[in-house]
C-alpha positions in Angstrom: -9.5 40.0 -27.0 -7.2 41.0 -24.1 -7.2 38.7 -21.0 -9.7 39.7 -18.4 -8.1 40.7 -15.1 -9.1 39.6 -11.7 -9.7 43.2 -10.8 -12.2 43.6 -13.5 -14.1 40.5 -12.4 -14.1 41.8 -8.8 -15.6 45.1 -10.0 -18.2 43.4 -12.1 -19.3 41.0 -9.3 -19.7 44.0 -6.9 -22.0 45.8 -9.4 -23.9 42.7 -10.4 -24.6 41.9 -6.7 -25.5 45.4 -5.7 -27.2 46.4 -9.0 -26.3 49.9 -8.1 -23.0 51.6 -9.1 -23.0 53.9 -6.1 -23.3 51.1 -3.6 -20.8 48.9 -5.5 -18.3 51.7 -5.6 -18.7 52.3 -1.8 -18.3 48.5 -1.2 -15.1 48.5 -3.3 -13.7 51.7 -1.7 -13.5 53.6 -4.9 -15.2 56.5 -6.7 -18.1 55.7 -9.0 -16.8 57.2 -12.3 -13.7 54.9 -12.6 -15.9 51.9 -11.7 -18.3 52.8 -14.5 -15.4 53.1 -16.9 -14.0 49.7 -15.8 -17.3 48.0 -16.5 -17.6 49.6 -19.9 -14.1 48.5 -20.8 -14.9 44.9 -19.7 -18.0 44.9 -21.9 -15.8 46.2 -24.8 -13.3 43.5 -24.2 -15.9 40.7 -24.1 -17.9 42.2 -27.0 -21.2 41.8 -25.1 -23.4 43.9 -22.9 -23.4 42.7 -19.3 -25.7 45.3 -17.7 -28.8 47.2 -18.8 -28.6 50.7 -17.4 -31.4 53.2 -17.0 -31.7 56.3 -14.9 -33.8 54.2 -12.4 -32.2 50.8 -12.3 -29.4 48.5 -13.3 -30.2 44.9 -14.4 -28.2 42.0 -15.6 -28.4 40.8 -19.2 -28.3 37.0 -19.9 -24.6 37.4 -20.6 -24.1 39.3 -17.3 -25.9 36.6 -15.4 -23.7 33.9 -17.0 -20.6 35.9 -16.2 -21.6 36.5 -12.6 -21.9 32.8 -11.9 -18.5 32.0 -13.4 -16.8 35.1 -12.1 -17.7 34.1 -8.5 -16.2 30.7 -9.1 -13.1 32.2 -10.6 -12.6 34.7 -7.8 -13.1 32.0 -5.2 -10.5 29.9 -7.0 -8.0 32.8 -7.0 -8.6 33.5 -3.4 -8.2 29.9 -2.5 -4.9 29.6 -4.4 -3.5 32.7 -2.7 -4.5 31.3 0.8 -3.1 27.9 0.1 0.2 29.3 -1.3 0.6 31.5 1.7 0.0 28.6 4.1 2.4 26.4 2.2 5.0 29.2 2.2 4.9 29.7 5.9 8.0 28.8 7.9 5.9 26.1 9.5 2.9 25.2 7.3 -0.2 23.9 9.1 -3.1 21.5 8.3 -6.2 23.6 8.8 -9.2 21.5 10.0 -12.7 23.1 9.9 -15.6 21.9 12.1 -18.5 23.0 14.1 -17.7 22.9 17.9 -19.0 19.6 19.5 -20.0 18.1 16.1 -17.1 15.6 15.9 -18.9 12.6 17.5 -16.2 12.8 20.2 -13.5 11.6 17.8 -11.4 14.7 17.3 -9.0 14.3 20.4 -8.1 10.8 19.3 -7.8 11.7 15.7 -5.4 14.5 16.5 -3.4 12.3 18.8 -3.1 9.6 16.1 -2.4 12.1 13.4 0.7 13.5 15.1 2.4 10.1 14.7 2.0 10.2 10.9 5.2 10.9 8.9 3.4 13.4 6.7 1.7 15.2 9.6 1.7 19.0 9.9 0.8 21.1 13.0 -3.0 21.3 13.1 -5.0 24.5 13.3 -8.6 23.8 14.3 -11.0 26.3 12.7 -14.3 26.4 14.6 -17.3 27.8 12.8 -21.1 27.7 12.6 -23.3 25.3 10.7 -22.7 25.6 7.0 -19.3 27.4 7.2 -17.1 24.4 6.7 -17.8 23.8 3.0 -17.1 27.5 2.0 -13.9 27.3 4.0 -12.7 24.3 1.9 -13.6 26.0 -1.3 -12.0 29.4 -0.6 -8.7 28.0 0.9 -9.3 28.8 4.5 -9.3 25.1 5.4 -7.6 22.0 4.0 -10.0 19.4 5.4 -13.2 19.5 7.4 -15.2 17.3 9.7 -18.9 17.9 9.2 -22.2 16.1 9.5 -24.4 15.2 6.5 -26.1 16.5 4.6 -23.9 19.1 2.9 -23.2 20.3 -0.6 -20.6 17.9 -1.9 -19.9 19.5 -5.2 -16.1 19.9 -5.7 -15.3 17.8 -2.7 -14.1 14.3 -1.9 -15.4 12.7 1.3 -15.2 9.7 3.5 -18.1 8.8 5.8 -16.8 8.1 9.4 -19.6 7.4 11.9 -23.4 7.3 11.7 -25.5 8.1 14.8 -29.2 8.9 15.4 -30.4 12.4 16.2 -32.6 13.2 19.2 -34.8 16.2 19.7 -33.7 18.5 22.5 -36.8 20.2 24.0 -37.7 21.9 27.3 -38.0 19.4 30.1 -41.4 21.0 30.9 -42.8 20.4 27.4 -45.6 17.9 27.5 -43.8 16.0 24.7 -41.0 15.3 27.2 -43.3 12.9 29.0 -43.3 10.5 26.0 -40.7 7.9 25.3 -40.6 8.4 21.6 -41.8 11.0 19.1 -42.4 11.5 15.4 -41.8 14.6 13.4 -45.5 15.3 13.2 -45.5 15.6 17.0 -43.2 18.6 16.7 -45.6 20.8 14.7 -45.6 24.3 16.1 -42.0 24.0 17.3 -39.1 25.8 15.5 -35.5 24.8 14.8 -32.6 27.2 15.4 -32.5 28.1 11.7 -36.1 29.3 11.9 -37.6 26.3 10.0 -40.6 24.2 11.3 -39.3 21.2 13.3 -41.9 18.9 11.8 -40.4 19.3 8.3 -36.8 18.2 7.6 -35.0 20.6 5.3 -32.3 19.6 2.8 -31.2 23.3 2.5 -27.4 23.5 2.8 -27.5 27.3 3.4 -26.5 28.4 7.0 -29.0 30.3 9.0 -28.9 34.1 8.8 -28.1 34.3 12.5 -25.5 31.8 13.8 -25.9 30.7 17.4 -23.4 28.7 19.5 -24.6 25.7 21.4 -24.8 27.4 24.7 -27.1 30.1 23.2 -29.3 27.4 21.6 -29.6 25.5 24.9 -30.6 28.7 26.7 -33.3 29.3 24.1 -34.5 25.7 24.3 -34.9 26.1 28.1 -37.0 29.2 27.5 -39.2 27.3 25.1 -38.2 29.3 22.0 -36.9 26.4 19.9 -36.0 22.8 19.8 -32.8 21.2 18.4 -32.1 18.0 16.5 -28.9 16.9 18.2 -26.6 13.9 17.3 -26.5 11.4 20.1 -22.9 12.2 20.9 -23.9 15.9 21.5 -26.7 14.8 23.8 -24.3 12.7 25.8 -21.9 15.5 26.1 -24.5 18.1 27.2 -26.9 16.6 29.7 -29.0 19.3 31.4 -31.8 18.9 33.9 -33.9 21.5 32.1 -33.6 19.9 28.7 -35.0 16.5 27.6 -33.6 14.5 24.8 -36.1 12.2 23.1 -35.9 9.8 20.1 -37.8 10.8 16.9 -38.5 7.6 15.0 -38.8 9.2 11.5 -35.9 11.6 11.9 -33.0 10.6 9.6 -29.6 9.9 11.3 -26.6 11.9 10.6 -23.2 10.8 9.4 -20.0 12.5 10.5 -17.8 12.9 7.4 -14.3 14.0 6.6 -14.2 16.1 3.4 -11.5 17.8 1.4 -11.2 19.6 -2.0 -11.2 17.2 -5.0 -8.0 18.8 -6.4 -6.0 18.4 -3.2 -2.8 16.4 -3.5 -1.5 17.1 0.0 0.2 14.2 1.8 -0.8 15.8 5.0 -4.5 15.8 4.0 -4.3 12.2 2.9 -2.7 11.2 6.2 -5.4 13.0 8.1 -8.2 11.2 6.2 -6.5 7.8 6.8 -6.3 8.5 10.5 -10.0 9.7 10.6 -11.1 6.4 9.0 -9.0 4.3 11.3 -10.2 6.0 14.4 -13.9 5.9 13.4 -13.5 2.1 12.6 -12.4 1.6 16.2 -15.2 3.7 17.7 -18.5 2.5 18.8 -20.7 3.1 15.7 -24.4 3.5 16.3 -26.3 2.5 13.2 -29.8 1.6 14.5 -32.5 3.8 15.9 -31.9 5.6 19.1 -32.5 3.5 22.3 -35.7 4.1 24.0 -35.5 6.8 26.7 -38.0 6.5 29.6 -39.7 9.6 30.8 -39.0 10.6 34.3 -41.2 12.3 36.9 -38.7 14.9 37.8 -38.4 16.1 34.2 -34.6 15.5 34.0 -33.2 14.5 30.6 -32.3 10.9 30.2 -29.7 10.0 27.7 -28.9 6.4 26.5 -25.8 5.0 28.1 -22.6 4.9 26.0 
């Protein structure tokens, strides 16, 4: 059997995901006949049928489903290797740090300041993205290290927990629930989170929402009564608004800011960054207990625990 080429895997993944040769060819920017020939040649090389074709539909065989899973992993690994090689070969390589804006527990400025003093330090490129985008960036080579809150899919990654803090619910100041000093998840029935899920049921789904919103957009929608947000205490302290109330939720799990990096990383720059993150977090004020009680106020302004 000849070695399978990356090009063949890319062609197969496109067809397997689209389950339509015409759409797959359009996605790949090529004509349909050579794509069909390439898939037949791949099946010939492997000695198995990957796709069941009829005049009405295309379906994966068990062998095709198995190859799709592994082909995606292989293509991601190739793409990651290319990106990491290009970064390492730049005249001035960089350490690429992925995170969601404002979800650094306020530690990032000090981390960057301390990191610059490390002998193995590289110039830092901060890659801001939406929820759930940091782990894919680590896997596909766009990022070398990430700061992200738990929970997340840890497969293929090493991690170091940094700082644990409670989460508060951010809701409109005019909501009747804002008059209470403490809530439970059941009180939030009928309210929706930014990812569209019910606020009274915590999800462990790692997938990012279909529509990514930045924090300013989320706050605007909270003010309009369209959603609520579970915000780490550090985010609440950074963003006080008279039209938004932050309240403790006693059965809402806390979140832990974590630094994560690929398991196969041997970069001295990454190791130095992780050491600095751990040292800075150890010196920070770590909140480990439940959120402090927040008294309701008559003028409906949000009240945030003092630092």
